[in-house]
N, C-alpha and C positions, 0 to 999 in steps of 0.2 A: 738316159736312166736318171731318175731323181735321186738326189743325195739323201742320206738318212735323215739329216736335219730337215730337209724339205718335206720328206714323207711325214715326219712328226708334226710339222706345222699344218700340213693338209689334213691329217687325222684329227688334230685338235680343232681346226675350223669346222669340220663336219660335225663333231660332237658338241662343241661348246655352243655353237649357234642354236642347237636344238634344246639345250638344257639351261641356258642362261636365264631365260624368263622364269622357268620353274624355280631356279635358285633364288631369284630376286623376290618372287612371291613368298617363298618360305621364310626368308630372312626379314622382309619388310613387315610381314604380318605379326612378327614377334614384338614389334615396337611401334607400329603405326598408330596405336591408340594412345601413345604417351601424352600427346598434347590434347587429345579429346577426352581424357579421363574426367576432368572437372565437369565438362559438358554432359557426359554420360551420367555422372552422379546427380547433376541437376535435373536430368530428364527422367531417370529411372530409379534414383535413390541408391542405397547400398554403399554409403561413403566408407564405412569401416572395412568393408570387404572389397574395396575398389581394386586392390591388387590382383584379385582372383579373375578379373577379366583378362589379365595377362598370364597369370599363373595357370589357369585352366588350359590355355593353348599350349604353354610350355610343357605342362605335365602330360597332356595327351600326346604331344609330339615326342616326348621322352619315351613313352611306352611304345609308340609306333615305330621309332627309328630302327631298333634292332629287328623288329618283325619284317620291315621292308628290306633291310639288308640281307636277311636270310632268304626271304622269298625271291628277291632279285637274283641271288646266287643260284636259285633252283629253277625258276621259270623264265629267266631273262630279265635284265635290268630295264630295258625299254618298256616292256609290258607292265612291269610293276610301277614304273614312273607314270604311265598313262592312267593306271588305276588310282594312284595317289592324287593326281590332278583332278580326276572326276569327283572324288570325295571332297576335296578342298573347295571346289567351285560350288557344289551343291550346298555345302555347309555355310559358305559365304553368303549365299542368298538367304538362308535361314537366319543368320546373324542380323542381316539388314532388316528383317521383318520381326525381330524379337519383340514381344509385347511387354516384357518385364526384365528386371535385372537377372533373376534366376534363369529365365530362358536364354538370355544372352550368354551367361556363363556356360550353360549346357551346350549351346550351339558353338561357342568358342572351343570347347573341348572336342566336339565333332570335327571342327575345322582343323584342330591340331592333329587329329588322327590322319588327316590327309596331308597336312603340311609336314608332318614328321618324316615322311618318306622322300620329300622333294630334294632336300639338301643331300641326304645320304646317297640316294640313287644317282643324282647328278655327279657327285664326286666319284662314285664308283664307275660310272660310265667313262669318265675321263681316264681313270686309272687303268681300265682294261684296254684302252687304245694307245696309251702313251708309255714309252720306256721309262723305267724307274729313275734314271739319272736326269731325265728331262722333266720329271714331275715337279721339281722345285720351281722351275720357271712358270709352269702352267698352274701350279697350286697358287701362285701369286695372283693370277687372274680370278680364281675362286675367292680368295681373300678380299680382292677388290670388290667383287659383286656383293659378297656378304657384308663387308663394311659399308659400302655405298647404300645397300638396301636397309641395313639395320639403323643407320644414322640418318638417312633421308626419309625413312618411314614416318617419323614424327613431323617432318616438314610437309609431306603429302597429306598426312592426317590433319594437320592444322589448316591447310588450304581447303580441303574438302569440308571440314567442320565449319569453318568461317563462311565459305561461299554457299554451301548447301545445308547439310546436316550431318551429324555424326554417322548416320546410317549410310551415307555415301561412301564412307570409308570401307564398307563391306560390299556395296553394290559395284564398286569399281573392279573388284576381283573377278566378277563374272566374265566380262569381255577379256580381261587379261588371262584368266584361266583357260578360256577357249583358245586364245592365241598361243599360249604355252603348249597346249595339247597338239595344235597343228605343227608347231616347230619341233616338238619331240618326235613326231612321225618321221622327221628327216634323219634322225639318228640311226646309223646302221644297226640292224638286229643281229647279234651274235648268238651262237648256241650257248645255252646255260653252262657255266663252268663246273657245276656240280650236278650229279645225277643221283637217283635213288628215291625211295618213298618219302614224301613230305609228311612229317608228323608235327603239326603245330603244337607249340608248348603253351597250351591254354592255362594250365595251373601256374606256370611261371609268370605269364602275363598278369594274371589276377593277383598273385602275391606281390609282384613288383608294383602294380598300380595301387594296391591297398597300402603297402608300406610307405610308398612315396607320398601318397595323398595324406596319410596320417602325419608324416613328418612336416610337410609343407603347411598343412592346416594348423599344426601346433606352432610353427614359426610365425605364421601370419596372425595368429590369435593371441600370442603372448603379449601381455602388457595392457590389453584393452578388453578382449573378450574373456580371457582368463588371466589371473595374476601369474607372474612368472614362477612362483613357488606353490601354486595351487595343485590339488590332486588331479583335476581333469587334464591339465597340461602334462603332468607327470604320466598319466595313463596313456595319453596320445603318444608321447615320446617312447614310452615302454612298448606300446603296440607296434610302433614303427621299427624299433630295434628287433623285436621278436619276428616281425615280418621279413626283415632283411636276412636274419639268420636262417629262417625257414626257406627263403628264396635260395640262399647259397647251398643249403643242404639238398634242395630239390634239383637245382641246376647241375650239380655234380653227377647226378644219377640219370638225368634225362638224355635220351638219345640225340635229340635235336634241341638243345637248350636255347631259350630266348637270350640269356646272357651267357656267352661262352666263357665259363670260368677258367678253362685251361689257357685261353689267350691272356687273361688278366694276370696270369702267373709269369708272363714274359715281360721283363723289365722295360724293353723297348716299346711295349704297348701300354702296360699298366701305368708307368710313370707319366708319359705324355697325357694319358687320360686324366690323371689327377691334376696336371697343370691346366688342362682345358676346363676342368671343373671350376678352378679359381678364375680363369679367364672369363668364362661365361657369367659367373656371379658378378664380377666387376663391370663387365661390359653392359649387361642388360639393366642392372640396377642404376648405372649412370644414365643410360639413355631414357629409362622410364621416369626417373625422379628428377633429373636435371631440368627439364622443361617446367615441372611443377614448382621447382625452386625459383626459376626465373619469373614465373607468373606471380607467385605469392611473396617471395622475398625481395624481388626487384621490381615488381609492379608492371611487368611486360605483358603484352597481349598474347593471345594464342599463336597468332601468326609469327610474331617476333620471336617467341620462345622456340618455335620450331625452326625458323631460319637460322637462329644462332647455334644450332647443332651442325650446320654445314662445315664450319672450320674443323670440327672433330672428324667429320666424314672425310674431308680432303686429307687430313693428316693420317688417318688410318689407312685409306686406300693407297696413298703414296708410300707409306712405310711397308705395306703388304707387298706391293709390286717390287720395290727395291729388294726386300728380304727374299722373296721367291727367286729372283735372279741371282742373288748372292749365294743361295743354296746350290743352284746348278753350277755356278762358276767355281765355287770353292770346295764343294762336296761336304761342307760343314752345315749342320742344322741345329744341333742342341744348344749352341751358345746364344742364338738369337732370342729365344723365349726368356732366357735369364736376363739379358740386357733389357728387353722390352718390359717385362713385369717389374723389374727394379725401377725403371724410369716411371712407370705408372704409379708404383707405391710412393715414390718421392713426390710426384705431382699431387696425388690425393692428400698426402700429409701436408703439403704446402697449402692446399685449398682449405684444409681444416683450420689452419692458423691464420690464414689471410682473409677469411670470409667476412669478418666484421667490418674492417676498414677498406677492403680492396674495392676498387671500381669494377664495374661489370667487365670492362676490357681485360683486366688482369685475371678475373675468374675464367673468362673464355680462353685466355692464353694458357692457363694451367690445364684446362680441359683439352687443349690441343696437344699438350705433352702426354696426357693420358691416351689420346688417340694414337699418337706415334708409338707409344709403348705397346698398346694392345694390338696394333697393326703388325707387330713383329712376331706374333705368337702362332697363329693358326697354320700358315703356309709351311713352315719347317716341320711342325708336329705332324701334319698330314702326310708329308713325305716319309717321316720316320716310321709312322705306324703302318702305312701301306707297304713299305719296303720290308718291314719285319714280318708282316702277315703273309706276303706272297700273293700272286695273282689269283689263286684259287679261293682265297678268303678275303678278297677286297671288300665285299659287301659287309661282312660282320665286323671287319677291322675299322672301316670308315664309319659304320654305325656306332661303334664304341665311342668315337669322337663326338658324333652328333648327340649320342646319349648323354655324355658327360657335359657337353655344352648346354644342353637343355636342362639337365638336373641342376647344373651350376646357375644357369640363368633363373630358373624358377626359385631356387633356394635364395639367391641373391636378392631378387625382387621381393620375396616374402619376408626375408630377414630384415632388409633395410626398411621395408614398409612397416614392419612391426615396430622397429626402433623409432622411426619417425612419428608414427601415430601415438605410440606410448608416450613420447616426450611432449607431443602436442596436447594430449589429454591432461598432462600434469601442469600445463601452463598456468601461471598465476595471473591474478587481476583480470580474469575474463578473457585472456588472450586465446586460450584453447577454444572456448565457445565461439569466439570471433572467427577463428580459422575454420571451424566446422561450418559456420554460417556462410563464409565466403565460398567454401567448396560446394555447398548446397546451391548457392546462388549463381555459380559459374564465374567465368573470368570477368564478366561485366560488373559483378558486384564489387570488385576491387576498386573500380573507378568511383564508386559511391562512398568509399570510406573517408572519414575525416583524416587530416594529417596526423592527429594523435593516434587514431585507431590503426592507421597504416604503419606508423612507427612501432607500435606495440606488436603488431602481427609480424612485421619484418624482423624485429629482434628475436621473437620466439622461433621463427623459421630458421634464422641464423644459428640459434642454439641447437636446434634439432639437427640441422644439416652438418654442423661441426662434428657431432658424434657419428653421423652417417659417413662422412668422408674419412674419419679415422678408422671406422670399420672397414671401408673399402681399401684403405691403405694396408691394413692388416691382411686382408684377403689377397691382394696383389703380392705382398711381400712373401706370404706363404707359398704362392705359386712360383715365385722366383727361386725360393729355397728348394722346392721339389724339382724344378727344372735343372738345377745344378747336378742332380743325380741321374738325369736322363742319359743313357748310353749313346755314344757316337754312332753314326751310320756305318754299317759294314756293307759296302757296295758289292763285295764279292758274292754275297748271298742274295742279291736283288734279282727278281725275275719279273 
């Protein structure tokens, strides 16, 4: 007779092998365009709206995550995962063939509607097969895949862009999506944990999408499309606020709400969700904009800027693996996000003050500390939330984490992008125009700059990124403060 621990390992191998590729696709496509963004701008235009190539995916994934969590609880999580993979793969082909920047943004949103279910459903499938106390160990593997995919996405994007074209970044998803579908068929199909009539919350989805879109459009437009104190920006922010209030009012009264408000009243779920919001903002903004800094501020090529994200990858996945095991061994979870986000805040602050005179090696060393800190966040919080929700609500509970990670990521990318481009536009002595010219010409145009032009551009990039790193330090510090209030795990209530 197999030991309980052996049975858990066997169950994990059956499920994880079937969902790992889906997880990788979901995480990688949130960041794979980081090193290709200048090339896309050169090919299709849309420089000032460049962040929307990323934000459109994150926004759609944000809306889709709770829907897939709910549908998976009702019709079975493997079926829902296969449906999400189908949408993702078809949309990838559309992105690869996009004739203009607008079409690319639209198809990226469609891709996000598929990708939003991949991570949520993969984590839920593991949760329904693994005992609560063992989830810490195996949640570490999820964090490894997520960290590896998120930070190696720009490396893969850089290689495909340099060797082929930026369109290859999307074409590669077609065979990978088909492979992920075949692997997902290996996952055992269990009876849906919830029964009853399915009443999709269409109004809630529309309210959430409208409010979040207004907020993110305002953040990404401030400082260059609209002045920060202008009435159009104020109207956008007011509209977003009204939309979120209306969403909360509606969700409290709907039978099957898109956003389960009653779960957000549980401290063991609501507070980890807020921490993940800050985590997502810091992680995605770093991954998206660090390669751009290395290209423009340090004069590195597309490939080199992508490869130099690998140290962050290794740091993050190592920290995630160790943290997950420590959760299982010690039974403690809440302390690790506090330590991790505090370390990340310290590293971001150091980057802000060391950026001018620091060699590239020191910049990368500090980003490694960021990776270590962020790697300590997701695995313990996933265990906390799934344990608090119980097996019957694994889908919606896990979706709440995916929801907050996507909202945080989209907000972080939009906010940091707005700050960077606002500061670039205000550059004196023609440096701002030079930066826009460089973006339009792609990475190759950096090599054509004179030493004086390169020095002027580098100085302006350093000025802008100093503010961006300080902003990221504040976001990480806020997450650490919230993490201090997260309740400890109560294993006696785990199921």
